[in-house]
C-alpha angles and dihedrals in degrees: 000000000000113000097168126032130165126190119200095327115194125182121187127183121201110219103182107288092350125084115204119199107212096173124028115191102324119188118182136155123198121187124220110270097020124137105217132177120204107207134188143123124274110294094019094121099254096125091045089053091050092051090054092046088050092049091241091119137021129232121246089223137001133044136280123200119196113193089337095311121118102233096204090063096054118101115236099258093049091047091052090050092049091048093050092048101041108029134058121190131210119184134194091240093049093229093220120159105249096209094055125076123238095268094050092047091055093045093058099090090048090051090053088050090056098248117158119255097248095051095043090050090053094046094047091050091051093051093047089051089053091058093045100256104111089119094055102056096119097041121108118232090254089062093058135080120247091258092050091049090053090050088054089050090052091048090052090048094053102033093099092046100246117189093221127053117194119193124184111201090324095178097039095107097038136090118247095263095050090042091054091051091052092049090051089056089053089050091053091050090051092050088052089059104266122140105238123195119182123188110207147145092206115099091201089061094042094053089068089068128086091229137017124213111200120208127188127174091348095307132104110243121237107291132343121268114240118223 
């Protein structure tokens, strides 16, 4: 079953008198439950594509269907609700709030979803236990290693049980051991039925996926690479 489909996506950025085309007619289909890597060099358009897939940005032209719904026809409040329910994000820079402890960082998506404090505390604790951080609940992000911070970011991304997990260079700031641990967590989430999409330029990360989509200069290269 298709969970993500794009049709002739174009994304242009106006930089003063210059127009930069980041995506140039991108067509992709990702099935529910797939583990896909989107690969390409710096500036190829892979992060732009991920932002559109994650409903963080809109295409200049073309259409994007998320779980059968045409995203461009959703009003803003509904789109925000769909994004919060269906998609979890993990970024290279972690994007944790430095003044909040680990538990409060992970509770944030549940707070936005309107869950009561008692239930979100229980759910956040359970997720943090699943990524091996039950002994770090009261620590601030600055008191954690890079690998631990990324585990917190993953816990926050999956605490509301999204069906899609998007990760942009999730091991880029980590050593090889911590990076391997993070990729193993993604593998576990995939085996549990999640759709996992990792944006990367690292072939060692991409080889963990079932399928690799190559992007160069805003275009999908000829044919996907099967894992």
